[in-house]
SERO-4910 file (N, C-alpha, C, O; in steps of 0.05 Angstrom, whole numbers):
BEGIN
 pado doro    nc1    nc2    nc3   cac1   cac2   cac3    cc1    cc2    cc3    oc1    oc2    oc3
  Unk    A   -349   1647   -406   -345   1670   -423   -320   1666   -440   -299   1659   -429
  Unk    A   -322   1670   -466   -298   1669   -482   -281   1693   -475   -291   1712   -463
  Unk    A   -256   1693   -483   -238   1714   -476   -245   1739   -492   -235   1743   -515
  Unk    A   -261   1757   -481   -269   1782   -493   -251   1804   -483   -239   1802   -462
  Unk    A   -249   1825   -499   -236   1850   -490   -259   1867   -478   -277   1875   -492
  Unk    A   -257   1872   -452   -278   1886   -438   -267   1912   -427   -245   1912   -416
  Unk    A   -282   1934   -430   -274   1959   -419   -293   1966   -396   -318   1963   -399
  Unk    A   -282   1974   -373   -298   1981   -350   -292   2010   -342   -269   2016   -335
  Unk    A   -313   2027   -342   -310   2054   -331   -317   2052   -302   -332   2035   -293
  Unk    A   -306   2071   -286   -312   2069   -257   -298   2046   -245   -307   2035   -224
  Unk    A   -276   2037   -257   -262   2013   -249   -251   2013   -221   -249   1992   -208
  Unk    A   -244   2036   -211   -232   2037   -184   -253   2039   -162   -246   2038   -138
  Unk    A   -278   2041   -169   -299   2043   -149   -307   2015   -138   -297   1995   -147
  Unk    A   -325   2015   -119   -334   1990   -106   -344   1970   -126   -336   1947   -127
  Unk    A   -364   1979   -143   -375   1960   -163   -355   1952   -184   -353   1929   -191
  Unk    A   -339   1971   -193   -319   1966   -213   -299   1944   -204   -293   1926   -220
  Unk    A   -289   1947   -180   -270   1927   -170   -282   1899   -169   -268   1880   -176
  Unk    A   -306   1897   -160   -319   1871   -158   -325   1859   -186   -322   1836   -191
  Unk    A   -335   1876   -204   -340   1867   -231   -314   1858   -245   -314   1837   -258
  Unk    A   -293   1872   -242   -267   1865   -254   -258   1838   -243   -249   1821   -259
  Unk    A   -261   1833   -218   -254   1807   -206   -270   1784   -220   -258   1763   -227
  Unk    A   -295   1788   -223   -312   1768   -236   -304   1764   -265   -303   1742   -275
  Unk    A   -300   1786   -280   -291   1784   -308   -265   1769   -311   -263   1753   -329
  Unk    A   -246   1774   -293   -221   1760   -294   -224   1730   -289   -212   1714   -302
  Unk    A   -241   1724   -270   -247   1696   -264   -258   1681   -288   -254   1657   -291
  Unk    A   -273   1696   -305   -286   1684   -328   -269   1686   -353   -278   1680   -375
  Unk    A   -244   1695   -350   -225   1694   -373   -225   1719   -391   -214   1717   -412
  Unk    A   -238   1740   -383   -238   1764   -399   -212   1780   -397   -198   1778   -377
  Unk    A   -205   1794   -418   -184   1813   -418   -197   1840   -411   -215   1849   -425
  Unk    A   -187   1853   -390   -200   1877   -380   -183   1902   -384   -159   1902   -377
  Unk    A   -195   1923   -395   -184   1949   -396   -200   1966   -376   -224   1968   -379
  Unk    A   -187   1977   -357   -200   1992   -335   -195   2022   -338   -172   2031   -337
  Unk    A   -216   2037   -341   -214   2066   -342   -216   2078   -314   -235   2072   -300
  Unk    A   -196   2094   -307   -197   2108   -282   -194   2138   -288   -182   2146   -309
  Unk    A   -204   2154   -270   -202   2184   -273   -173   2193   -270   -159   2183   -253
  Unk    A   -165   2212   -286   -138   2223   -282   -136   2235   -254   -152   2252   -246
  Unk    A   -116   2227   -240   -112   2237   -213   -131   2225   -192   -130   2233   -169
  Unk    A   -148   2206   -201   -167   2194   -182   -157   2169   -169   -133   2164   -170
  Unk    A   -175   2154   -158   -167   2128   -145   -156   2109   -165   -163   2109   -189
  Unk    A   -138   2093   -156   -125   2072   -173   -138   2045   -167   -153   2042   -147
  Unk    A   -132   2026   -184   -142   1999   -179   -129   1987   -154   -107   1994   -147
  Unk    A   -143   1968   -142   -132   1954   -119   -107   1938   -128   -107   1927   -150
  Unk    A    -87   1936   -111    -62   1923   -118    -66   1894   -127    -52   1884   -144
  Unk    A    -86   1880   -116    -90   1852   -122   -100   1847   -151    -98   1825   -161
  Unk    A   -110   1868   -164   -119   1864   -192   -104   1882   -211   -106   1879   -235
  Unk    A    -88   1901   -201    -76   1921   -218    -58   1908   -239    -56   1918   -262
  Unk    A    -44   1887   -233    -26   1874   -252    -40   1857   -272    -27   1848   -292
  Unk    A    -65   1851   -269    -80   1833   -286    -97   1848   -307   -108   1835   -325
  Unk    A    -98   1874   -306   -114   1890   -324    -98   1912   -337    -77   1920   -326
  Unk    A   -107   1922   -359    -95   1946   -371   -109   1970   -359   -133   1975   -365
  Unk    A    -95   1984   -342   -107   2008   -329    -99   2033   -344    -76   2038   -349
  Unk    A   -119   2048   -352   -114   2073   -367   -129   2096   -355   -151   2093   -344
  Unk    A   -117   2120   -356   -130   2144   -346   -145   2157   -369   -134   2160   -391
  Unk    A   -170   2164   -364   -186   2178   -385   -207   2195   -371   -218   2189   -350
  Unk    A   -212   2218   -384   -233   2236   -375   -257   2232   -392   -257   2239   -416
  Unk    A   -278   2220   -380   -303   2214   -395   -317   2240   -405   -335   2238   -422
  Unk    A   -309   2262   -395   -320   2288   -404   -307   2298   -430   -316   2318   -441
  Unk    A   -287   2284   -439   -272   2291   -463   -274   2269   -484   -255   2253   -487
  Unk    A   -297   2267   -498   -301   2244   -516   -280   2240   -538   -275   2218   -546
  Unk    A   -268   2262   -547   -248   2260   -568   -223   2244   -559   -208   2233   -575
  Unk    A   -219   2244   -533   -195   2230   -522   -201   2200   -516   -183   2185   -509
  Unk    A   -226   2192   -518   -234   2165   -510   -231   2144   -532   -227   2120   -526
  Unk    A   -232   2151   -557   -234   2132   -579   -212   2111   -578   -219   2087   -581
  Unk    A   -188   2118   -572   -166   2098   -572   -170   2076   -551   -160   2054   -554
  Unk    A   -184   2083   -530   -189   2063   -509   -212   2045   -515   -214   2022   -504
  Unk    A   -230   2053   -532   -254   2038   -538   -250   2020   -563   -266   2002   -568
  Unk    A   -229   2025   -578   -223   2009   -602   -216   1980   -593   -203   1977   -572
  Unk    A   -224   1961   -609   -218   1933   -603   -231   1922   -578   -222   1903   -566
  Unk    A   -253   1935   -569   -267   1927   -545   -293   1914   -554   -307   1924   -571
  Unk    A   -299   1891   -541   -324   1877   -547   -347   1886   -530   -370   1889   -539
  Unk    A   -342   1891   -505   -362   1898   -485   -353   1922   -469   -330   1925   -462
  Unk    A   -372   1940   -462   -367   1962   -444   -386   1960   -421   -410   1958   -424
  Unk    A   -375   1962   -397   -391   1965   -373   -386   1993   -363   -364   2000   -354
  Unk    A   -407   2010   -364   -404   2038   -355   -414   2040   -327   -438   2042   -322
  Unk    A   -395   2041   -308   -402   2042   -280   -394   2069   -267   -401   2074   -244
  Unk    A   -381   2086   -282   -373   2112   -272   -397   2129   -267   -416   2129   -282
  Unk    A   -396   2143   -245   -418   2162   -239   -411   2178   -214   -390   2174   -202
  Unk    A   -429   2196   -208   -424   2213   -185   -450   2214   -168   -472   2217   -178
  Unk    A   -446   2212   -142   -467   2215   -123   -458   2234   -102   -436   2231    -90
  Unk    A   -474   2254    -96   -466   2274    -76   -486   2272    -53   -508   2283    -54
  Unk    A   -478   2258    -32   -496   2255     -9   -502   2283      3   -485   2300      4
  Unk    A   -527   2286     12   -535   2310     24   -546   2331      5   -557   2351     13
  Unk    A   -543   2326    -21   -554   2344    -41   -584   2339    -44   -593   2317    -38
  Unk    A   -598   2358    -53   -627   2354    -58   -631   2335    -81   -612   2329    -95
  Unk    A   -655   2326    -85   -661   2308   -107   -659   2321   -134   -658   2307   -155
  Unk    A   -658   2347   -135   -656   2360   -161   -629   2355   -173   -609   2353   -159
  Unk    A   -628   2353   -199   -603   2346   -213   -587   2372   -216   -594   2389   -232
  Unk    A   -565   2373   -201   -548   2397   -203   -532   2395   -229   -530   2373   -241
  Unk    A   -520   2417   -238   -504   2417   -262   -481   2398   -259   -473   2384   -278
  Unk    A   -468   2397   -236   -446   2379   -231   -454   2350   -235   -440   2334   -247
  Unk    A   -477   2343   -224   -486   2315   -227   -495   2309   -255   -490   2287   -265
  Unk    A   -507   2329   -269   -515   2324   -296   -490   2319   -314   -490   2301   -330
  Unk    A   -470   2335   -310   -445   2331   -326   -433   2304   -320   -426   2289   -338
  Unk    A   -431   2297   -294   -418   2272   -286   -434   2247   -293   -422   2226   -298
  Unk    A   -460   2249   -295   -476   2225   -299   -489   2224   -327   -489   2203   -340
  Unk    A   -500   2246   -336   -514   2246   -361   -495   2250   -385   -494   2234   -403
  Unk    A   -478   2270   -384   -461   2276   -406   -439   2255   -410   -433   2248   -433
  Unk    A   -428   2244   -388   -408   2223   -391   -420   2198   -403   -408   2184   -418
  Unk    A   -445   2192   -395   -458   2168   -406   -463   2172   -436   -459   2154   -452
  Unk    A   -471   2196   -443   -475   2203   -472   -449   2199   -487   -448   2188   -509
  Unk    A   -427   2208   -475   -401   2205   -488   -393   2176   -491   -383   2168   -512
  Unk    A   -397   2160   -470   -390   2131   -472   -406   2117   -493   -395   2102   -509
  Unk    A   -432   2123   -495   -449   2110   -515   -441   2119   -543   -438   2103   -561
  Unk    A   -436   2145   -546   -429   2156   -572   -403   2144   -583   -401   2135   -606
  Unk    A   -383   2144   -566   -357   2133   -574   -359   2103   -580   -348   2093   -599
  Unk    A   -374   2089   -563   -378   2060   -567   -390   2054   -594   -382   2036   -608
  Unk    A   -411   2070   -601   -424   2066   -627   -405   2073   -650   -405   2059   -671
  Unk    A   -390   2094   -647   -372   2103   -669   -350   2082   -675   -343   2078   -699
  Unk    A   -340   2069   -655   -318   2049   -660   -328   2021   -663   -313   2003   -669
  Unk    A   -354   2017   -660   -366   1990   -665   -364   1970   -642   -362   1946   -647
  Unk    A   -366   1980   -617   -367   1962   -594   -392   1946   -597   -414   1956   -602
  Unk    A   -389   1920   -593   -412   1901   -596   -434   1906   -576   -458   1907   -584
  Unk    A   -428   1909   -551   -448   1913   -530   -437   1931   -508   -451   1937   -489
***
């Protein structure tokens, strides 16, 4: 992989941490989005990435983080164990609306993939 600027949402989660490790091994420059007040990156990778706090529910605040990014991996999401299969408003906001925001901002600033 050539040295791309990659943005990862859900960076502090299980999948995000593992993806970031792989991206770093392949020479990517990584910008990691974490929730304000949420989990932080693991110490072993925190110094190797640009860690930024952003609320995916606020698309107007995301643009600056998506600029100059070649690739976006959108891994942020919400799962509520024990809830019924019906999509609650909380899950819809956390999974559907935030994905819409990530795609919209990516398209507006010209993210390649």
